[in-house]
DRENVO-268927 format. One record per residue (C-alpha): residue number from 1; residue in three letters; chain; z, x, y. Coordinates in steps of 0.001 Angstrom, whole numbers. Layout:
% DRENVO-268927
<pos=NUM	code=Ala	unit=A	z=Z	x=X	y=Y>
...
END
This chain:
% DRENVO-268927
<pos=1	code=Unk	unit=A	z=0	x=0	y=0>
<pos=2	code=Unk	unit=A	z=936	x=2824	y=2321>
<pos=3	code=Unk	unit=A	z=-2295	x=4628	y=1522>
<pos=4	code=Unk	unit=A	z=-4302	x=1502	y=2336>
<pos=5	code=Unk	unit=A	z=-2655	x=1121	y=5755>
<pos=6	code=Unk	unit=A	z=-3246	x=4787	y=6520>
<pos=7	code=Unk	unit=A	z=-6925	x=4478	y=5582>
<pos=8	code=Unk	unit=A	z=-7332	x=1405	y=7802>
<pos=9	code=Unk	unit=A	z=-5702	x=3149	y=10738>
<pos=10	code=Unk	unit=A	z=-7954	x=6179	y=10426>
<pos=11	code=Unk	unit=A	z=-10999	x=3927	y=10277>
<pos=12	code=Unk	unit=A	z=-10014	x=2229	y=13569>
<pos=13	code=Unk	unit=A	z=-9540	x=5563	y=15365>
<pos=14	code=Unk	unit=A	z=-12953	x=6775	y=14226>
<pos=15	code=Unk	unit=A	z=-14850	x=3854	y=15791>
<pos=16	code=Unk	unit=A	z=-17025	x=4754	y=18774>
<pos=17	code=Unk	unit=A	z=-17723	x=2472	y=21729>
<pos=18	code=Unk	unit=A	z=-20717	x=2439	y=24034>
<pos=19	code=Unk	unit=A	z=-20493	x=1333	y=27651>
<pos=20	code=Unk	unit=A	z=-22580	x=-1735	y=28331>
<pos=21	code=Unk	unit=A	z=-24445	x=-2471	y=31521>
<pos=22	code=Unk	unit=A	z=-22215	x=-2461	y=34642>
<pos=23	code=Unk	unit=A	z=-20988	x=-5863	y=35687>
<pos=24	code=Unk	unit=A	z=-21963	x=-7285	y=39058>
<pos=25	code=Unk	unit=A	z=-19298	x=-7518	y=41757>
<pos=26	code=Unk	unit=A	z=-18658	x=-10946	y=43205>
<pos=27	code=Unk	unit=A	z=-17887	x=-11441	y=46889>
<pos=28	code=Unk	unit=A	z=-15831	x=-14538	y=47606>
<pos=29	code=Unk	unit=A	z=-16402	x=-16231	y=50935>
<pos=30	code=Unk	unit=A	z=-14250	x=-19068	y=52164>
<pos=31	code=Unk	unit=A	z=-16363	x=-21633	y=53940>
<pos=32	code=Unk	unit=A	z=-14711	x=-23625	y=56717>
<pos=33	code=Unk	unit=A	z=-13721	x=-27073	y=55658>
<pos=34	code=Unk	unit=A	z=-15670	x=-29935	y=57172>
<pos=35	code=Unk	unit=A	z=-13687	x=-31388	y=60038>
<pos=36	code=Unk	unit=A	z=-11541	x=-28289	y=60570>
<pos=37	code=Unk	unit=A	z=-13660	x=-26846	y=63399>
<pos=38	code=Unk	unit=A	z=-12888	x=-27544	y=67051>
<pos=39	code=Unk	unit=A	z=-16294	x=-29167	y=67523>
<pos=40	code=Unk	unit=A	z=-15496	x=-31760	y=64863>
<pos=41	code=Unk	unit=A	z=-12240	x=-32640	y=66623>
<pos=42	code=Unk	unit=A	z=-14025	x=-33000	y=69967>
<pos=43	code=Unk	unit=A	z=-16386	x=-35471	y=68331>
<pos=44	code=Unk	unit=A	z=-13404	x=-37617	y=67313>
<pos=45	code=Unk	unit=A	z=-12150	x=-38025	y=70900>
<pos=46	code=Unk	unit=A	z=-14237	x=-41127	y=71525>
<pos=47	code=Unk	unit=A	z=-12585	x=-42826	y=68527>
<pos=48	code=Unk	unit=A	z=-9038	x=-42371	y=69846>
<pos=49	code=Unk	unit=A	z=-7349	x=-45689	y=70559>
<pos=50	code=Unk	unit=A	z=-4546	x=-44329	y=72744>
<pos=51	code=Unk	unit=A	z=-3773	x=-41443	y=75057>
<pos=52	code=Unk	unit=A	z=-1184	x=-40177	y=72580>
<pos=53	code=Unk	unit=A	z=-3842	x=-39849	y=69881>
<pos=54	code=Unk	unit=A	z=-6168	x=-38086	y=72310>
<pos=55	code=Unk	unit=A	z=-3434	x=-35637	y=73311>
<pos=56	code=Unk	unit=A	z=-2635	x=-34808	y=69677>
<pos=57	code=Unk	unit=A	z=-6327	x=-34241	y=69024>
<pos=58	code=Unk	unit=A	z=-6619	x=-31953	y=72044>
<pos=59	code=Unk	unit=A	z=-3639	x=-29955	y=70792>
<pos=60	code=Unk	unit=A	z=-5400	x=-29487	y=67448>
<pos=61	code=Unk	unit=A	z=-8527	x=-28336	y=69281>
<pos=62	code=Unk	unit=A	z=-6413	x=-25822	y=71189>
<pos=63	code=Unk	unit=A	z=-4887	x=-24514	y=67952>
<pos=64	code=Unk	unit=A	z=-8265	x=-23879	y=66266>
<pos=65	code=Unk	unit=A	z=-10385	x=-22938	y=69261>
<pos=66	code=Unk	unit=A	z=-13497	x=-21866	y=67352>
<pos=67	code=Unk	unit=A	z=-16899	x=-23158	y=68401>
<pos=68	code=Unk	unit=A	z=-20379	x=-22288	y=67271>
<pos=69	code=Unk	unit=A	z=-22330	x=-21045	y=70285>
<pos=70	code=Unk	unit=A	z=-24662	x=-24012	y=69954>
<pos=71	code=Unk	unit=A	z=-21723	x=-26458	y=70062>
<pos=72	code=Unk	unit=A	z=-19999	x=-25190	y=73215>
<pos=73	code=Unk	unit=A	z=-22109	x=-27045	y=75789>
<pos=74	code=Unk	unit=A	z=-21909	x=-30309	y=73846>
<pos=75	code=Unk	unit=A	z=-18128	x=-29954	y=73525>
<pos=76	code=Unk	unit=A	z=-17762	x=-29409	y=77280>
<pos=77	code=Unk	unit=A	z=-19861	x=-32509	y=77947>
<pos=78	code=Unk	unit=A	z=-17745	x=-34687	y=75624>
<pos=79	code=Unk	unit=A	z=-14506	x=-33374	y=77110>
<pos=80	code=Unk	unit=A	z=-15817	x=-34192	y=80586>
<pos=81	code=Unk	unit=A	z=-16742	x=-37731	y=79537>
<pos=82	code=Unk	unit=A	z=-13288	x=-38317	y=78082>
<pos=83	code=Unk	unit=A	z=-11658	x=-36862	y=81226>
<pos=84	code=Unk	unit=A	z=-13389	x=-39442	y=83414>
<pos=85	code=Unk	unit=A	z=-12332	x=-42355	y=81223>
<pos=86	code=Unk	unit=A	z=-8767	x=-41143	y=80528>
<pos=87	code=Unk	unit=A	z=-5912	x=-42833	y=82392>
<pos=88	code=Unk	unit=A	z=-3026	x=-40506	y=81471>
<pos=89	code=Unk	unit=A	z=-2769	x=-37451	y=83713>
<pos=90	code=Unk	unit=A	z=-1225	x=-35296	y=80975>
<pos=91	code=Unk	unit=A	z=-4389	x=-35669	y=78877>
<pos=92	code=Unk	unit=A	z=-6591	x=-34766	y=81846>
<pos=93	code=Unk	unit=A	z=-4435	x=-31704	y=82464>
<pos=94	code=Unk	unit=A	z=-4911	x=-30628	y=78849>
<pos=95	code=Unk	unit=A	z=-8690	x=-31005	y=79104>
<pos=96	code=Unk	unit=A	z=-8797	x=-28712	y=82149>
<pos=97	code=Unk	unit=A	z=-6538	x=-26303	y=80275>
<pos=98	code=Unk	unit=A	z=-9054	x=-26316	y=77418>
<pos=99	code=Unk	unit=A	z=-11865	x=-25562	y=79867>
<pos=100	code=Unk	unit=A	z=-10025	x=-22380	y=80775>
<pos=101	code=Unk	unit=A	z=-9419	x=-21411	y=77127>
<pos=102	code=Unk	unit=A	z=-13040	x=-22110	y=76168>
<pos=103	code=Unk	unit=A	z=-14337	x=-19981	y=79023>
<pos=104	code=Unk	unit=A	z=-12070	x=-17044	y=78225>
<pos=105	code=Unk	unit=A	z=-12142	x=-17071	y=74424>
<pos=106	code=Unk	unit=A	z=-15326	x=-18696	y=73146>
<pos=107	code=Unk	unit=A	z=-18506	x=-16596	y=72931>
<pos=108	code=Unk	unit=A	z=-21506	x=-18267	y=74482>
<pos=109	code=Unk	unit=A	z=-19486	x=-20272	y=77011>
<pos=110	code=Unk	unit=A	z=-21216	x=-20575	y=80375>
<pos=111	code=Unk	unit=A	z=-18511	x=-19771	y=82943>
<pos=112	code=Unk	unit=A	z=-20588	x=-21026	y=85863>
<pos=113	code=Unk	unit=A	z=-21072	x=-24353	y=84100>
<pos=114	code=Unk	unit=A	z=-17336	x=-24650	y=83410>
<pos=115	code=Unk	unit=A	z=-16514	x=-23872	y=87040>
<pos=116	code=Unk	unit=A	z=-18995	x=-26443	y=88328>
<pos=117	code=Unk	unit=A	z=-17634	x=-29071	y=85946>
<pos=118	code=Unk	unit=A	z=-14029	x=-28346	y=86956>
<pos=119	code=Unk	unit=A	z=-14851	x=-28617	y=90667>
<pos=120	code=Unk	unit=A	z=-16615	x=-31925	y=90020>
<pos=121	code=Unk	unit=A	z=-13715	x=-33360	y=88000>
<pos=122	code=Unk	unit=A	z=-10957	x=-32577	y=90513>
<pos=123	code=Unk	unit=A	z=-12998	x=-33615	y=93556>
<pos=124	code=Unk	unit=A	z=-11806	x=-37233	y=93480>
<pos=125	code=Unk	unit=A	z=-8642	x=-36637	y=91447>
<pos=126	code=Unk	unit=A	z=-5400	x=-38233	y=92661>
<pos=127	code=Unk	unit=A	z=-2843	x=-36646	y=90322>
<pos=128	code=Unk	unit=A	z=-1175	x=-33554	y=91793>
<pos=129	code=Unk	unit=A	z=-608	x=-32052	y=88337>
<pos=130	code=Unk	unit=A	z=-4272	x=-32388	y=87418>
<pos=131	code=Unk	unit=A	z=-5456	x=-30840	y=90693>
<pos=132	code=Unk	unit=A	z=-3006	x=-27944	y=90312>
<pos=133	code=Unk	unit=A	z=-4241	x=-27282	y=86780>
<pos=134	code=Unk	unit=A	z=-7844	x=-27517	y=87953>
<pos=135	code=Unk	unit=A	z=-7257	x=-24859	y=90610>
<pos=136	code=Unk	unit=A	z=-5466	x=-22672	y=88049>
<pos=137	code=Unk	unit=A	z=-8510	x=-23005	y=85775>
<pos=138	code=Unk	unit=A	z=-10841	x=-22076	y=88640>
<pos=139	code=Unk	unit=A	z=-8697	x=-19020	y=89373>
<pos=140	code=Unk	unit=A	z=-8807	x=-17696	y=85805>
<pos=141	code=Unk	unit=A	z=-12495	x=-18413	y=85286>
<pos=142	code=Unk	unit=A	z=-13420	x=-17108	y=88728>
<pos=143	code=Unk	unit=A	z=-11601	x=-13816	y=88121>
<pos=144	code=Unk	unit=A	z=-14185	x=-13103	y=85403>
<pos=145	code=Unk	unit=A	z=-17031	x=-13479	y=87917>
<pos=146	code=Unk	unit=A	z=-15477	x=-11651	y=90869>
<pos=147	code=Unk	unit=A	z=-18713	x=-9764	y=91582>
<pos=148	code=Unk	unit=A	z=-20410	x=-13020	y=92606>
<pos=149	code=Unk	unit=A	z=-19309	x=-13085	y=96254>
<pos=150	code=Unk	unit=A	z=-21048	x=-16391	y=97009>
<pos=151	code=Unk	unit=A	z=-19246	x=-18119	y=94141>
<pos=152	code=Unk	unit=A	z=-15923	x=-16588	y=95219>
<pos=153	code=Unk	unit=A	z=-16329	x=-17971	y=98739>
<pos=154	code=Unk	unit=A	z=-17109	x=-21385	y=97313>
<pos=155	code=Unk	unit=A	z=-13911	x=-21306	y=95236>
<pos=156	code=Unk	unit=A	z=-11948	x=-20164	y=98288>
<pos=157	code=Unk	unit=A	z=-13311	x=-23131	y=100254>
<pos=158	code=Unk	unit=A	z=-12286	x=-25497	y=97441>
<pos=159	code=Unk	unit=A	z=-8772	x=-24051	y=97610>
<pos=160	code=Unk	unit=A	z=-8682	x=-24351	y=101422>
<pos=161	code=Unk	unit=A	z=-9581	x=-28036	y=101144>
<pos=162	code=Unk	unit=A	z=-6689	x=-28577	y=98721>
<pos=163	code=Unk	unit=A	z=-4155	x=-26865	y=100978>
<pos=164	code=Unk	unit=A	z=-3870	x=-30229	y=102729>
<pos=165	code=Unk	unit=A	z=-2356	x=-31745	y=99580>
<pos=166	code=Unk	unit=A	z=1252	x=-32900	y=99866>
<pos=167	code=Unk	unit=A	z=2290	x=-31344	y=96543>
<pos=168	code=Unk	unit=A	z=3894	x=-27910	y=96624>
<pos=169	code=Unk	unit=A	z=2312	x=-26973	y=93281>
<pos=170	code=Unk	unit=A	z=-1210	x=-27651	y=94581>
<pos=171	code=Unk	unit=A	z=-529	x=-25665	y=97751>
<pos=172	code=Unk	unit=A	z=913	x=-22738	y=95801>
<pos=173	code=Unk	unit=A	z=-2044	x=-22638	y=93413>
<pos=174	code=Unk	unit=A	z=-4468	x=-22813	y=96318>
<pos=175	code=Unk	unit=A	z=-2751	x=-19975	y=98184>
<pos=176	code=Unk	unit=A	z=-2781	x=-17883	y=95023>
<pos=177	code=Unk	unit=A	z=-6497	x=-18485	y=94472>
<pos=178	code=Unk	unit=A	z=-7370	x=-17561	y=98051>
<pos=179	code=Unk	unit=A	z=-5403	x=-14315	y=97902>
<pos=180	code=Unk	unit=A	z=-6847	x=-13237	y=94539>
<pos=181	code=Unk	unit=A	z=-10484	x=-14319	y=94857>
<pos=182	code=Unk	unit=A	z=-11280	x=-13947	y=98556>
<pos=183	code=Unk	unit=A	z=-14032	x=-11282	y=98723>
<pos=184	code=Unk	unit=A	z=-12759	x=-8061	y=100296>
<pos=185	code=Unk	unit=A	z=-15351	x=-5477	y=101253>
<pos=186	code=Unk	unit=A	z=-14818	x=-1743	y=101877>
<pos=187	code=Unk	unit=A	z=-14149	x=-1032	y=105545>
<pos=188	code=Unk	unit=A	z=-17399	x=904	y=105840>
<pos=189	code=Unk	unit=A	z=-19375	x=-2172	y=104737>
<pos=190	code=Unk	unit=A	z=-17597	x=-4767	y=106886>
<pos=191	code=Unk	unit=A	z=-19453	x=-6397	y=109728>
<pos=192	code=Unk	unit=A	z=-17796	x=-7904	y=112789>
<pos=193	code=Unk	unit=A	z=-18137	x=-11397	y=111328>
<pos=194	code=Unk	unit=A	z=-16507	x=-10285	y=108071>
<pos=195	code=Unk	unit=A	z=-13563	x=-8819	y=109973>
<pos=196	code=Unk	unit=A	z=-13083	x=-12004	y=112008>
<pos=197	code=Unk	unit=A	z=-13261	x=-14143	y=108871>
<pos=198	code=Unk	unit=A	z=-10774	x=-11928	y=107027>
<pos=199	code=Unk	unit=A	z=-8334	x=-12109	y=109961>
<pos=200	code=Unk	unit=A	z=-8667	x=-15904	y=109882>
<pos=201	code=Unk	unit=A	z=-7746	x=-15933	y=106179>
<pos=202	code=Unk	unit=A	z=-4682	x=-13773	y=106864>
<pos=203	code=Unk	unit=A	z=-3637	x=-16119	y=109678>
<pos=204	code=Unk	unit=A	z=-4159	x=-19147	y=107425>
<pos=205	code=Unk	unit=A	z=-1878	x=-17719	y=104747>
<pos=206	code=Unk	unit=A	z=656	x=-16686	y=107364>
<pos=207	code=Unk	unit=A	z=762	x=-20201	y=108819>
<pos=208	code=Unk	unit=A	z=1905	x=-21609	y=105476>
<pos=209	code=Unk	unit=A	z=4984	x=-19387	y=105613>
<pos=210	code=Unk	unit=A	z=6317	x=-22107	y=107962>
<pos=211	code=Unk	unit=A	z=5944	x=-24847	y=105338>
<pos=212	code=Unk	unit=A	z=8843	x=-27170	y=104593>
<pos=213	code=Unk	unit=A	z=8993	x=-26292	y=100894>
<pos=214	code=Unk	unit=A	z=10551	x=-22901	y=100117>
<pos=215	code=Unk	unit=A	z=8180	x=-22388	y=97180>
<pos=216	code=Unk	unit=A	z=5194	x=-22677	y=99497>
<pos=217	code=Unk	unit=A	z=6758	x=-20265	y=102014>
<pos=218	code=Unk	unit=A	z=7403	x=-17792	y=99225>
<pos=219	code=Unk	unit=A	z=3846	x=-18081	y=97878>
<pos=220	code=Unk	unit=A	z=2403	x=-17641	y=101374>
<pos=221	code=Unk	unit=A	z=4205	x=-14315	y=101809>
<pos=222	code=Unk	unit=A	z=3316	x=-13285	y=98264>
<pos=223	code=Unk	unit=A	z=-333	x=-14069	y=98996>
<pos=224	code=Unk	unit=A	z=-231	x=-11730	y=101986>
<pos=225	code=Unk	unit=A	z=1134	x=-8990	y=99739>
<pos=226	code=Unk	unit=A	z=-1644	x=-9663	y=97219>
<pos=227	code=Unk	unit=A	z=-4299	x=-9388	y=99930>
<pos=228	code=Unk	unit=A	z=-2814	x=-6066	y=101024>
<pos=229	code=Unk	unit=A	z=-2826	x=-4745	y=97450>
<pos=230	code=Unk	unit=A	z=-6514	x=-5655	y=97188>
<pos=231	code=Unk	unit=A	z=-7364	x=-3694	y=100335>
<pos=232	code=Unk	unit=A	z=-7051	x=-6198	y=103189>
<pos=233	code=Unk	unit=A	z=-5312	x=-4830	y=106288>
<pos=234	code=Unk	unit=A	z=-2373	x=-6897	y=107561>
<pos=235	code=Unk	unit=A	z=-1877	x=-7058	y=111313>
<pos=236	code=Unk	unit=A	z=1308	x=-5677	y=112867>
<pos=237	code=Unk	unit=A	z=1740	x=-8965	y=114753>
<pos=238	code=Unk	unit=A	z=3052	x=-10512	y=111519>
<pos=239	code=Unk	unit=A	z=6192	x=-8389	y=111690>
<pos=240	code=Unk	unit=A	z=8381	x=-10474	y=113984>
<pos=241	code=Unk	unit=A	z=7654	x=-13708	y=112127>
<pos=242	code=Unk	unit=A	z=8390	x=-12062	y=108776>
<pos=243	code=Unk	unit=A	z=11692	x=-10745	y=110146>
<pos=244	code=Unk	unit=A	z=12746	x=-14300	y=110999>
<pos=245	code=Unk	unit=A	z=12328	x=-15234	y=107333>
<pos=246	code=Unk	unit=A	z=14942	x=-12656	y=106318>
<pos=247	code=Unk	unit=A	z=17513	x=-15305	y=107267>
<pos=248	code=Unk	unit=A	z=15804	x=-18062	y=105250>
<pos=249	code=Unk	unit=A	z=18121	x=-20351	y=103267>
<pos=250	code=Unk	unit=A	z=16319	x=-19563	y=100008>
<pos=251	code=Unk	unit=A	z=16586	x=-16170	y=98334>
<pos=252	code=Unk	unit=A	z=13043	x=-16317	y=96936>
<pos=253	code=Unk	unit=A	z=11742	x=-16333	y=100514>
<pos=254	code=Unk	unit=A	z=14123	x=-13614	y=101714>
<pos=255	code=Unk	unit=A	z=13139	x=-11348	y=98832>
<pos=256	code=Unk	unit=A	z=9383	x=-11448	y=99405>
<pos=257	code=Unk	unit=A	z=9887	x=-11289	y=103201>
<pos=258	code=Unk	unit=A	z=11904	x=-8103	y=102723>
<pos=259	code=Unk	unit=A	z=8972	x=-6550	y=100856>
<pos=260	code=Unk	unit=A	z=6678	x=-7414	y=103757>
<pos=261	code=Unk	unit=A	z=9102	x=-5947	y=106317>
<pos=262	code=Unk	unit=A	z=9151	x=-2692	y=104346>
<pos=263	code=Unk	unit=A	z=5356	x=-2727	y=104025>
<pos=264	code=Unk	unit=A	z=4653	x=-3327	y=107724>
<pos=265	code=Unk	unit=A	z=7317	x=-845	y=108811>
<pos=266	code=Unk	unit=A	z=5735	x=1901	y=106732>
<pos=267	code=Unk	unit=A	z=2190	x=1003	y=107799>
<pos=268	code=Unk	unit=A	z=2895	x=850	y=111557>
<pos=269	code=Unk	unit=A	z=5882	x=3189	y=112003>
<pos=270	code=Unk	unit=A	z=5221	x=4058	y=115662>
<pos=271	code=Unk	unit=A	z=4694	x=507	y=116946>
<pos=272	code=Unk	unit=A	z=7363	x=-551	y=119432>
<pos=273	code=Unk	unit=A	z=9657	x=-3500	y=118805>
<pos=274	code=Unk	unit=A	z=11650	x=-5100	y=121636>
<pos=275	code=Unk	unit=A	z=15240	x=-5912	y=120705>
<pos=276	code=Unk	unit=A	z=16867	x=-9292	y=121531>
<pos=277	code=Unk	unit=A	z=18342	x=-7912	y=124782>
<pos=278	code=Unk	unit=A	z=14781	x=-7779	y=126120>
<pos=279	code=Unk	unit=A	z=15125	x=-4220	y=127418>
<pos=280	code=Unk	unit=A	z=15632	x=-1842	y=124511>
<pos=281	code=Unk	unit=A	z=12658	x=-866	y=122383>
<pos=282	code=Unk	unit=A	z=12699	x=699	y=118955>
<pos=283	code=Unk	unit=A	z=10139	x=2070	y=116519>
<pos=284	code=Unk	unit=A	z=9009	x=-475	y=113944>
<pos=285	code=Unk	unit=A	z=9973	x=1689	y=110976>
<pos=286	code=Unk	unit=A	z=13483	x=2158	y=112405>
<pos=287	code=Unk	unit=A	z=13845	x=-1581	y=112932>
<pos=288	code=Unk	unit=A	z=12626	x=-2215	y=109381>
<pos=289	code=Unk	unit=A	z=15135	x=330	y=108068>
<pos=290	code=Unk	unit=A	z=17977	x=-1402	y=109918>
<pos=291	code=Unk	unit=A	z=16980	x=-4792	y=108537>
<pos=292	code=Unk	unit=A	z=16753	x=-3408	y=105003>
<pos=293	code=Unk	unit=A	z=20246	x=-1945	y=105472>
<pos=294	code=Unk	unit=A	z=21489	x=-5392	y=106502>
<pos=295	code=Unk	unit=A	z=19865	x=-6931	y=103412>
<pos=296	code=Unk	unit=A	z=22121	x=-4755	y=101240>
<pos=297	code=Unk	unit=A	z=24846	x=-7285	y=102124>
<pos=298	code=Unk	unit=A	z=22741	x=-10326	y=101147>
<pos=299	code=Unk	unit=A	z=24424	x=-13073	y=99116>
<pos=300	code=Unk	unit=A	z=21754	x=-12848	y=96402>
<pos=301	code=Unk	unit=A	z=22021	x=-9991	y=93908>
<pos=302	code=Unk	unit=A	z=18225	x=-9691	y=93540>
<pos=303	code=Unk	unit=A	z=17805	x=-9267	y=97296>
<pos=304	code=Unk	unit=A	z=20580	x=-6656	y=97423>
<pos=305	code=Unk	unit=A	z=19014	x=-4719	y=94544>
<pos=306	code=Unk	unit=A	z=15589	x=-4827	y=96203>
<pos=307	code=Unk	unit=A	z=17037	x=-3638	y=99521>
<pos=308	code=Unk	unit=A	z=18692	x=-668	y=97827>
<pos=309	code=Unk	unit=A	z=15437	x=291	y=96113>
<pos=310	code=Unk	unit=A	z=13436	x=11	y=99347>
<pos=311	code=Unk	unit=A	z=15818	x=2163	y=101389>
<pos=312	code=Unk	unit=A	z=14801	x=5313	y=99555>
<pos=313	code=Unk	unit=A	z=11085	x=4678	y=100010>
<pos=314	code=Unk	unit=A	z=11126	x=3959	y=103754>
<pos=315	code=Unk	unit=A	z=9340	x=6885	y=105394>
<pos=316	code=Unk	unit=A	z=9528	x=8499	y=108862>
<pos=317	code=Unk	unit=A	z=12907	x=6945	y=109790>
<pos=318	code=Unk	unit=A	z=14578	x=8583	y=112797>
<pos=319	code=Unk	unit=A	z=17333	x=11052	y=111946>
<pos=320	code=Unk	unit=A	z=20011	x=9204	y=113896>
<pos=321	code=Unk	unit=A	z=19566	x=6070	y=111801>
<pos=322	code=Unk	unit=A	z=19571	x=8054	y=108579>
<pos=323	code=Unk	unit=A	z=22759	x=9841	y=109616>
<pos=324	code=Unk	unit=A	z=24431	x=6556	y=110529>
<pos=325	code=Unk	unit=A	z=23586	x=5208	y=107090>
<pos=326	code=Unk	unit=A	z=24852	x=8328	y=105320>
<pos=327	code=Unk	unit=A	z=28016	x=8097	y=107428>
<pos=328	code=Unk	unit=A	z=28432	x=4498	y=106166>
<pos=329	code=Unk	unit=A	z=28144	x=3116	y=109690>
<pos=330	code=Unk	unit=A	z=26187	x=-28	y=108841>
<pos=331	code=Unk	unit=A	z=24240	x=-1423	y=111748>
<pos=332	code=Unk	unit=A	z=23508	x=-5011	y=112708>
<pos=333	code=Unk	unit=A	z=21095	x=-5609	y=115594>
<pos=334	code=Unk	unit=A	z=21747	x=-2059	y=116852>
<pos=335	code=Unk	unit=A	z=25512	x=-2659	y=116915>
<pos=336	code=Unk	unit=A	z=27966	x=-876	y=114697>
<pos=337	code=Unk	unit=A	z=29879	x=-3162	y=112344>
<pos=338	code=Unk	unit=A	z=33621	x=-2651	y=112726>
<pos=339	code=Unk	unit=A	z=35942	x=-2772	y=109759>
<pos=340	code=Unk	unit=A	z=38810	x=-5261	y=109438>
<pos=341	code=Unk	unit=A	z=41345	x=-2529	y=110341>
<pos=342	code=Unk	unit=A	z=39392	x=-1599	y=113467>
<pos=343	code=Unk	unit=A	z=39266	x=-5227	y=114581>
<pos=344	code=Unk	unit=A	z=42995	x=-5605	y=113903>
<pos=345	code=Unk	unit=A	z=43854	x=-2470	y=115851>
<pos=346	code=Unk	unit=A	z=41851	x=-3735	y=118807>
<pos=347	code=Unk	unit=A	z=43780	x=-7004	y=118755>
<pos=348	code=Unk	unit=A	z=47067	x=-5061	y=118791>
<pos=349	code=Unk	unit=A	z=45945	x=-2920	y=121714>
<pos=350	code=Unk	unit=A	z=44861	x=-5975	y=123658>
<pos=351	code=Unk	unit=A	z=48228	x=-7665	y=123102>
<pos=352	code=Unk	unit=A	z=46632	x=-10761	y=121547>
END
């Protein structure tokens, strides 16, 4: 029995095998399910019986934002048709939001077409939320076409028209669009008309720093900073008005105003500023330094922190003001602030 098993084992080891023809490799491809594409969802919008259903469908479109290039224009058309028949503002807001996403993420999307459609849809809109979202969409889409100066001026004019809106959100969005999309040319290429127009834009933004809503005042100052960062020169005449805003009731306004005071002080250090007494004059950078020193005592922590950071980057300050600061003699309107002990000693000397 043992010999038989041994013989069988040897026979198995002696077998030879030949490799057959190589097998073909299979490549598995997962095809998209019918109805899972964004275009299919857009086609279902007209069947929605309520605004809630339409909103849920739009959310699904946003989650799977994948269009064939040939479907993009048709999808935009259907979204526009639903926008004009939709009563709920939240759904209209979402459609304008989708316009922005389609323009930024979908290949083959015509940005000019999306911009034209957005302008058309918000032209007769009454909802503040929808208008604000429309301007936000124009800002993001327009930033991709910033080389088209004619288009940028058209978007700026749309924003200027909406500055008359009573909603703070619409005003803030409009100010932001103007500051980011207004065409700014190199100084060597500017004509006299361009300079006059640019000064008018700066004045327009500056005027809205007097708005009733603190958020609009803040955005107006921020828009001036944005224009400066993009290369637009700010006039020194803004300084006194900006200084008045350092005593604003809202810290968001005081903070951005402090940045502007620092900016103008550094840009026009030798300009003369007349103090409240009407006789004494002081260099603008010195006045800015004094005001930044005063802001170190602001009630808001963010403003105090900003003031401390700006002190070290204020250039060309006169030595006497620097020495006063190093000597801890804080100044307020060119007057030394006395300590509590000094005020008490004066009362004792006066016999009060």
